C-alpha positions in Angstrom: -18.8 27.5 -46.0 -16.1 25.3 -47.4 -14.7 22.9 -44.9 -11.0 24.3 -44.0 -9.3 26.5 -41.6 -10.1 30.1 -41.6 -8.7 33.2 -40.2 -11.0 35.3 -39.0 -11.2 39.4 -37.8 -13.5 41.2 -35.4 -13.4 44.9 -34.6 -12.3 45.4 -30.9 -14.6 47.6 -28.9 -14.8 51.4 -29.8 -11.8 53.2 -27.8 -9.0 51.0 -29.1 -8.0 53.1 -32.3 -9.8 50.6 -34.5 -7.7 48.1 -33.7 -8.5 44.5 -34.8 -9.1 41.1 -33.0 -8.4 37.5 -34.7 -8.8 33.9 -34.1 -8.9 30.8 -36.1 -11.5 28.4 -36.8 -11.7 24.7 -38.2 -14.8 24.1 -40.4 -15.2 20.7 -40.5 -16.7 18.3 -43.3 -19.4 17.0 -40.7 -20.6 20.8 -40.1 -19.1 21.2 -36.8 -16.3 23.6 -35.9 -13.4 24.3 -33.4 -11.6 27.4 -32.9 -8.0 28.8 -31.5 -8.3 32.2 -30.0 -6.9 33.9 -27.5 -7.4 37.1 -25.1 -6.7 38.9 -21.7 -7.9 37.0 -18.4 -8.0 39.7 -16.1 -9.0 37.4 -13.2 -6.0 35.6 -13.7 -3.6 38.5 -13.3 -3.8 39.8 -16.7 -2.6 36.6 -18.5 -3.0 35.5 -21.9 -6.1 33.2 -21.6 -6.4 30.7 -25.0 -9.5 28.5 -26.0 -9.1 25.5 -27.9 -11.2 22.6 -28.6 -14.6 24.5 -28.7 -17.0 25.2 -31.1 -17.3 28.9 -32.1 -20.8 28.9 -30.9 -19.3 28.0 -27.3 -16.4 30.7 -27.6 -15.8 34.0 -26.7 -16.2 34.9 -30.6 -19.4 33.5 -30.9 -21.6 35.1 -33.5 -23.6 38.0 -32.1 -27.4 38.3 -33.5 -27.5 39.1 -36.7 -24.0 37.8 -37.8 -23.2 34.4 -39.6 -20.1 33.1 -41.1 -19.6 35.4 -44.0 -20.4 38.5 -42.2 -16.9 38.8 -40.7 -13.6 39.6 -42.6 -12.3 35.9 -43.2 -9.6 33.6 -45.4 -9.6 30.1 -46.0 -5.8 29.1 -45.3 -4.7 27.2 -48.4 -3.9 23.9 -46.8 -4.9 20.5 -48.7 -7.7 18.5 -47.1 -5.7 15.6 -46.5 -3.4 18.0 -44.6 -6.2 19.7 -42.5 -6.2 17.7 -39.2 -2.5 17.3 -38.9 -2.1 21.2 -39.2 -4.6 21.9 -36.7 -3.2 19.7 -34.3 -0.2 21.2 -34.9 -1.5 24.8 -34.2 -3.8 23.7 -31.5 -0.6 22.1 -29.6 1.4 25.4 -29.8 -1.9 27.5 -28.7 -2.1 24.8 -25.8 1.6 25.3 -25.1 1.1 28.8 -24.7 -2.0 28.8 -21.9 -0.1 26.5 -20.2 2.8 29.0 -20.1 0.6 31.5 -18.4 2.3 34.3 -20.5 1.3 38.0 -19.5 -1.1 39.8 -21.7 0.3 43.3 -23.0 -0.8 46.1 -25.2 0.7 49.3 -24.9 2.0 50.0 -28.4 5.9 50.2 -26.9 8.4 49.5 -29.3 10.8 47.9 -27.0 8.3 46.2 -25.2 6.0 44.3 -27.8 2.7 43.3 -27.7 1.4 40.3 -26.6 -2.3 39.6 -27.3 -4.7 37.4 -28.9 -3.2 38.2 -32.3 0.1 36.7 -30.9 -1.8 33.6 -30.7 -2.9 33.5 -34.3 0.6 34.2 -35.2 2.2 31.6 -33.1 -0.4 28.9 -34.6 0.3 29.8 -38.0 4.1 29.7 -37.2 3.7 26.3 -36.0 2.8 24.8 -39.8 5.0 27.9 -41.5 2.4 29.4 -42.9 2.9 33.0 -43.5 1.0 35.6 -41.9 0.7 38.1 -44.7 -0.8 35.2 -46.9 -3.0 34.5 -44.3 -4.8 37.7 -43.7 -8.0 38.7 -45.1 -8.1 41.0 -48.2 -7.7 44.5 -47.1 -6.6 43.9 -43.5 -4.1 46.7 -42.1 -1.6 44.5 -40.3 -0.7 47.8 -38.3 -4.1 47.6 -36.8 -3.4 44.2 -35.3 -1.2 44.7 -32.4 0.7 41.4 -31.3 0.5 39.7 -34.6 4.2 40.3 -35.3 5.0 38.4 -32.2 4.7 34.8 -32.0 5.6 34.5 -28.4 8.5 32.2 -29.2 11.1 34.6 -27.0 8.5 34.0 -24.3 8.2 30.5 -24.4 11.8 29.8 -24.7 12.8 31.8 -21.4 9.3 30.0 -19.7 11.2 26.5 -20.8 14.3 27.6 -19.3 13.3 28.8 -16.1 11.0 25.7 -15.7 14.1 23.4 -16.4 16.0 25.5 -14.0 13.0 25.3 -11.1 12.7 21.4 -12.2 16.9 20.8 -11.4 16.2 22.9 -8.4 13.4 21.0 -7.0 15.6 17.8 -7.7 18.4 18.8 -6.0 16.6 19.6 -3.0 14.6 16.6 -3.0 18.2 14.8 -2.8 19.0 17.0 0.0 16.2 16.0 1.9 16.6 12.7 0.8 20.1 12.5 2.7 19.2 14.5 5.5 16.7 11.9 6.5 19.3 8.9 5.9 21.3 10.7 8.4 18.7 11.3 10.9 17.9 7.5 10.9 21.8 6.5 11.2 21.9 8.8 14.1 18.7 7.5 15.7 20.2 3.8 15.3 23.2 4.7 16.5 21.8 5.9 19.7 20.2 3.2 20.1 23.3 1.0 20.0 25.2 3.2 22.4 22.6 2.8 25.3 23.4 -1.3 24.8 22.3 -2.5 21.7 18.6 -3.6 20.7 17.8 -6.4 23.2 17.8 -9.7 21.6 20.3 -9.2 19.1 24.1 -7.8 18.8 24.4 -4.5 20.0 23.9 -1.8 16.9 22.1 -4.1 14.7 19.6 -1.4 14.4 16.9 -4.3 14.5 15.2 -4.8 17.8 14.0 -8.4 18.9 10.1 -8.5 18.8 10.0 -11.3 21.4 12.0 -9.7 24.0 10.2 -9.1 27.3 10.3 -6.0 29.2 12.0 -7.7 31.8 14.8 -8.5 29.5 14.9 -5.1 28.0 15.1 -3.8 31.7 18.5 -5.7 31.8 20.1 -3.4 29.7 19.9 -5.0 26.6 21.0 -9.0 27.6 20.1 -11.4 24.8 17.3 -14.2 26.1 20.1 -16.7 26.8 22.3 -14.0 28.9 18.9 -13.1 31.2 17.9 -16.8 31.5 21.6 -17.8 32.7 21.5 -14.8 35.4 18.2 -16.3 36.5 19.5 -19.4 36.8 22.3 -17.9 39.1 20.2 -15.5 41.0 18.0 -18.9 42.2 21.0 -20.4 43.0 22.3 -17.8 45.4 19.2 -17.6 47.0 18.9 -21.7 47.5 22.1 -21.4 49.1 21.4 -18.7 51.7 17.8 -20.2 53.1 17.4 -24.1 52.7 14.3 -25.2 51.4 11.6 -26.7 53.8 12.8 -30.2 54.7 16.1 -29.8 53.2 19.6 -30.4 54.5 21.7 -27.7 55.9 24.8 -26.7 54.3 27.9 -29.2 54.9 29.7 -28.1 58.3 33.4 -26.9 57.7 36.0 -29.6 58.2 37.4 -30.2 61.5 41.2 -30.7 62.3 43.2 -34.2 62.6 43.9 -33.7 66.3 40.5 -33.1 67.3 38.9 -35.9 64.9 41.5 -38.4 66.9 40.3 -37.2 70.2 36.5 -37.9 69.2 37.6 -40.9 68.2 39.7 -42.0 71.8 36.4 -40.7 73.6 34.2 -42.9 71.5 35.8 -46.0 71.6 34.5 -49.0 73.9 36.5 -49.9 77.4 36.7 -53.6 76.2 38.4 -53.0 73.4 41.7 -50.8 74.6 44.9 -53.0 75.0 
């Protein structure tokens, strides 16, 4: 087949009112192919599952035995050759946005509850390049037999984007609150240390402990190294005054009175020296 982007149709299994499933395939000049297709993901909670970037033979729409490129109803989109890559990129981007949004899969034919199916992926991809759906369908296709083809999921995508933005804003606000709480906790912890006596070796409430402070200095209730040294010297002086060292002098005696001193001198004066 001629290189280009095609819309192809396959029947949905018996029991579904002759409904049709559609997908898009890009047949490239080098002989390779790539699909954009969707379907229900039952394991994932009945959401729309999207496949992009796969060759047809590796997708869920691969040809069954006996089928080939001309077996299924197919139509090549009227897109210039030099616009094929650009158009496919836009179509694929829209399909991948839908896949990331994890939109619910829905097929119930209720007027107030539009279908969201694999055909919605086809419609969304075509709308991404402003290509009319009526122009894209193979000849003889009954659009009413293609549930979801009239819904390009744009309303669902908008709601999803708005919710995602709201969730992101709430997450950012919560992160700010958590940071503020953490800051307050740090300030309270720093204030408690300062109230106890300040960090050892520093001015009170600086919040920065002196890493060189010894355990003994810490036991003095936060005194700095200089203050601690002065205290040690004072303690040593008191101890020296209380108990003389071996061979040292005793503390000086208290001064005696003048009369006592004169009396002492008279008793010690030589007899020949008196007049």
